[in-house]
C-alpha positions as CSV (number, residue, x, y, z in Angstrom):
1,X,-103.5,-69.5,69.4
2,X,-104.2,-68.9,65.8
3,X,-101.4,-67.9,63.4
4,X,-102.3,-64.2,63.5
5,X,-102.0,-64.2,67.0
6,X,-98.5,-66.0,67.1
7,X,-97.5,-63.0,64.3
8,X,-98.5,-60.3,66.8
9,X,-96.7,-62.4,69.5
10,X,-93.5,-62.9,67.8
11,X,-93.5,-58.9,67.2
12,X,-93.7,-58.6,70.9
13,X,-90.5,-60.2,71.7
14,X,-86.9,-59.3,71.6
15,X,-84.9,-60.9,68.3
16,X,-81.8,-59.3,68.9
17,X,-78.6,-61.3,66.9
18,X,-75.5,-60.3,66.4
19,X,-72.4,-61.1,63.9
20,X,-68.7,-61.4,64.4
21,X,-66.1,-59.5,62.4
22,X,-63.1,-61.5,62.1
23,X,-61.0,-59.2,59.6
24,X,-57.5,-58.2,61.3
25,X,-58.0,-54.7,62.2
26,X,-61.6,-55.1,61.9
27,X,-62.5,-57.3,65.0
28,X,-65.8,-56.6,66.8
29,X,-69.6,-57.2,66.7
30,X,-72.4,-56.1,64.9
31,X,-75.5,-56.3,66.5
32,X,-78.9,-56.2,64.9
33,X,-82.6,-57.2,64.8
34,X,-84.5,-59.1,61.7
35,X,-84.8,-57.4,58.7
36,X,-88.3,-56.2,58.3
37,X,-90.6,-55.9,55.2
38,X,-90.4,-52.1,55.5
39,X,-87.0,-52.2,56.1
40,X,-86.2,-53.9,53.3
41,X,-88.0,-51.7,50.9
42,X,-86.6,-48.5,52.2
43,X,-82.6,-50.2,52.0
44,X,-83.9,-50.9,47.8
45,X,-85.4,-47.8,47.4
46,X,-82.1,-46.4,48.6
47,X,-80.1,-48.3,46.4
48,X,-81.6,-47.7,43.2
49,X,-81.2,-51.3,41.8
50,X,-77.1,-51.0,42.5
51,X,-76.6,-54.5,44.5
52,X,-73.3,-53.0,46.0
53,X,-75.2,-49.8,47.3
54,X,-77.9,-52.3,48.6
55,X,-75.3,-53.8,50.6
56,X,-74.1,-50.7,52.2
57,X,-77.4,-49.4,52.8
58,X,-78.3,-52.5,54.5
59,X,-75.7,-52.0,56.9
60,X,-76.5,-48.5,57.4
61,X,-80.3,-49.6,58.1
62,X,-79.6,-52.6,60.4
63,X,-75.9,-52.3,62.2
64,X,-76.3,-51.4,65.6
65,X,-73.9,-51.2,68.9
66,X,-74.5,-53.7,72.0
67,X,-77.2,-50.9,73.2
68,X,-78.9,-50.8,70.2
69,X,-78.0,-48.0,69.0
70,X,-77.5,-47.3,65.3
71,X,-73.8,-47.5,64.3
72,X,-73.8,-45.8,61.0
73,X,-75.9,-43.2,59.1
74,X,-76.3,-41.9,55.6
75,X,-73.1,-39.7,56.2
76,X,-70.8,-42.8,56.8
77,X,-72.0,-44.0,53.3
78,X,-68.7,-42.9,51.5
79,X,-66.1,-44.5,54.2
80,X,-68.1,-48.0,53.9
81,X,-67.8,-48.1,50.1
82,X,-64.1,-48.4,50.7
83,X,-64.7,-51.1,53.5
84,X,-63.5,-54.5,52.3
85,X,-65.9,-56.3,50.0
86,X,-65.8,-59.5,51.9
87,X,-66.3,-57.8,55.1
88,X,-69.6,-56.3,53.9
89,X,-71.0,-59.0,52.4
90,X,-70.1,-61.6,55.5
91,X,-72.2,-59.1,57.6
92,X,-75.1,-58.9,55.1
93,X,-75.0,-62.3,54.6
94,X,-76.1,-62.9,58.3
95,X,-78.7,-60.3,58.5
96,X,-80.5,-61.9,55.4
97,X,-79.9,-65.4,56.5
98,X,-77.6,-65.9,53.7
99,X,-75.5,-69.2,54.1
100,X,-71.8,-68.2,54.0
101,X,-69.1,-70.2,51.8
102,X,-68.0,-72.2,54.9
103,X,-71.7,-73.4,55.5
104,X,-72.4,-73.7,51.6
105,X,-69.1,-75.8,51.4
106,X,-70.3,-78.1,54.4
107,X,-74.0,-78.6,52.6
108,X,-72.2,-79.5,49.4
109,X,-70.1,-82.4,51.1
110,X,-73.2,-83.6,53.2
111,X,-76.2,-83.2,51.1
112,X,-76.8,-85.5,48.3
113,X,-77.8,-84.1,44.8
114,X,-81.3,-85.4,44.1
115,X,-83.3,-85.9,40.6
116,X,-80.5,-87.5,39.1
117,X,-81.5,-91.1,37.4
118,X,-79.2,-94.1,36.8
């Protein structure tokens, strides 16, 4: 199987993931599929270069319930903008596969720094 065929096969498989929200009063699970190139461009366009807006639009674009139905729409943007920043960024970090603070701390304590001379 060549690499292009692997790509095509990958796209035919389900790749649903989820993120747990542990904020008191907001506990729950958000499901999502991996972010595609087209979705990334849609979110970038909607956010018009604003980083905070990018995070909210990404959540609108990707967040799903357990059945795969969208949790939010553009009409939900005003209340999503009032959500705790930490909740939004924690979810976005998982969707974009950005390591969270705990993972970064763990990596800093276990990964030697290279490139130093003695």
